[in-house]
N, C-alpha and C positions, 0 to 999 in steps of 0.2 A: 366517774372520779374525780378528786380534785388533782390540780397539776396546776405548773407553772408556766408562765405565758411563752419562754423557748421551746418547751417540750409541745405544747401548742400547735408552734410554727413548725416543728420538726413533724409533728403528726398530719399536718394539714398538706406539707411538701409533699409528704409520702403518698396520701392519698391523690395526693392528683399526680404523681410518677404511675400508679397504678392506673389512675384513669384512662390516662394515655398510652400505658402501654397494653391496656384491653381494648382501646379502638385502633390500635392498628394492629393487634393481633386479628382481633375480630373484621377489620375493612368496614366496607357499606354494605354488606349482606348481614347485619346481627342478626344473633337467633332469640327467640322465641325465651330461651332459658336464661338469659341475663335479665330481660324486662322482667320477669318472674323472679329472680334475684333481687333486682331493684324495689320491686314491688314489695317484696317480705321482709326488709328490713325498715326498725324502725327510724323517723327522721329525729335527726340529734342536733342537738345546738347547744350552745355555750352561751352562759354569763360569765362576763367579765367583771370582776367587784376588787376597784381600787380603797383601800384600807388602808386608815391607821396603822402605826406597827405595833400598837399596845390593843388593837382590838383582833392580833391572830390567832390563838387561842380560842377562844368562845367562836369566832367567824366560822373558823377552820371545822368547829363541830357543828355549825347550823347548815356550814357548805354539804356537809355527810346528809342531817338529815334532808335540808331541802332537795337534792339528787334523788334520797333515796323516795322520796313523793311525786319526783318528776321524772317521769321514764323517758331517755335520750339526753335528757340533761346535764351537763359537766358545770362545774362551778369551778371559774381560774380566779386565784386573787392573784393582788400587787399589794404587798403590804410595804407602808414606808411614812418615813416622814409627810404630814399633809402638806405643806408646803411644796416638797418636790413632785410629789404627785399631784398635784392641782397645774403645778408648769407644766408635766407629762400632756395633764388631758387638753393644756390651751397649746402645746405644739403639736397636737395631733390624734396622741396615743390613743387606741381604742378601748373604750372603757361602757361600761353600761348604767354603774351604781358607783357614787363615790361615799364611803365615810370618814367624815374628816374628826381629827382629835379635839378641833377647837368650832367658835363660830368664825373666827376672822377668815380663815382660809376656805372655808362654804361659801361667805361672801363674796368673796375673790370668784370661784364658780358661777355666782350667780351675776356679779357684775361684771361679768363677760358673757354673758349670756347662753351661758355652759351648762345649765341645769333643764333635768324637763320637768318633771313635777315639782311642785314647793317642798323644800328639808321640811324633814322631821326630827324632833332631837327627840336622841331616845337612850341615851345614859351620860352618868356625871362619874368623873374622875377627879382625886385630889393628888396631889404631893407626896410624897415621905423621901425621909432621907435611907439610902440603901448602903451600907457598909458590909464590909466580907465577914464573911463564919468567925464567930471571936470577938470583932471591931478590936483588931488589934493597934488601932490607932487611938482608941480611946474618945470615940466621936461621941459628945454626948447632948448635942441640939444644935440648933441651926444657927447660932453665934461663933460654936466651936468652927464649925467648918471655915471659919476667918481665920483662925490660929495657923502659925509659922510650922511648917513641917504638915500639912494635910494637904496632901494630893485631890484636889475636887474634882469632878469631873460633870460637866452640864452639859444639857441642848444649847443647839444655837439655839438665837433671838429668835431667829423667823421660823422656828419651829415650835409646835404647841407647849410643849411641853418645858422650852426654853421660854415660851415670853409668858406663862405659869412663875416662872423661876423668879426670873426678871419682877414681875408682880409683887412675890413673896419678898424679895432681898428690897423694895422699896419701903414696904409696908413695916418691913422689922428694923430700918434702918442702918442697912449693913450693906458694904460692898464686897464679893465673892472676888476672889482671882485662881479661874479654875487652868489647871493644867491643860484641859482641851474641853472643845464645845463640839459636840456629836450632831448629825442627821437624826438622827432619830434616839428616840426612849431608849430602844432596843441594843444600841452601839454602847450606851452609857453603863446598864444595868453589864456590858458583855464587861468592859474597863473594871466595875468593881468583883465580878464573878471570880476573873482571870486574875486577881490580884495588882491589876496596874492601877486600880486607884484607889484610895483611902476611904472615899466614901463620892457617893452622886447620887442627885436628886432624879427621882424618878415618878411613879406613879404609883399608887397603892397596889394596884393590880398587878406591878411587875415584879414587886420585893414577892408578895403571894404566888406568881407563876416560878420565880428561881428555888422557892423552896427551901431546903436546907443550907444553899450556897451562898445564902445573901441573911442579913440580919435586919430590919425596918425600926427607923425611929421616927418615931411621930413628933410633928410640933406644929402650935398651937397658930403659927400664921398660916397655914397651909388653909386656911377656912377663905383668907382673902383671896384664894386664884384658884377656885371650882373650874375646872373645865368641862365645858357641853359640848357633848357628842352629836351633830348631825348627818341626815344620810338622805339620799335625794338622789334619782338618776339621772343620767348623762344624755344632753341635747343631740339630738341625732340617734341615739341608739338601736341598733335594727330588734334586740330585746327587750323593748321599753314593757312590754306586759311582762314577762318573767321578771325585771327589774322591779317593777313593783308589789310582785310576792315577794318576793325576796327582802324587801324591804318590811312587807307585811310580818310576816316571819320574825324581821327583830325587833318590830315594835309591838309582835303580840307579846300573849302571856308565855308561849315555849322560848321564845328570843331573850325575852325578859327574864326570865329564871336561868337557862343559861349564863347569861348577862353576870346575874347576882354571886354566879357560882363560881365567876374569879374574878370579884371582889366589885366591881361595877352597881353604881348607885343608878337609882331609876332617874 
């Protein structure tokens, strides 16, 4: 079952408490029954995947598929801005697989010798303007985001969607003045869907994910900032083999079909 890291820690603590209780009650004269019970239970493993926030829906779907074909294996995800995820890994956070929303943050992992197998590119994504349903501010294109009275929200520059936004901004010869800069593309989308912003620069996949809550506006300059998504196992992982199998799923036919359903390009 897919679950979050905090739940896993709680489950681990509970299992440890039960084990200590059983030892205390049984003393040094354990019975054959307890050995039989241990032998009858399937060995369980947990695969921890750190992935860019924009990958949440397709990766959770692939996580369920992975669990269904790997008895006793649970997949746990940590979704967030790619730059923040790399920092967590550098600081010692346990992770078996890392999937980034751009190549720059994967390069940080490689330069720190924290990757296992060589990274593999598995998808691309482009930016789109997201506005609340009905487009109340009348946003018409990229240049209109610079107009007075438009509350624009973007990703921070260190986040992949923020770096892509800067590229688009430079290519178009514009200068944006956002009311806030967020640490993940999902945070930008949330401000648009809740009406806290008139417009936000997000990925095409995020607009599709939001459904009727937002409207998407394409702009030709997005072609100058196509984000490539790489994935790799993490050095020192105790589940390197499982991690590689998950990567094989993502890069394989089934994984690519799921990603395409959510708007990602090959």
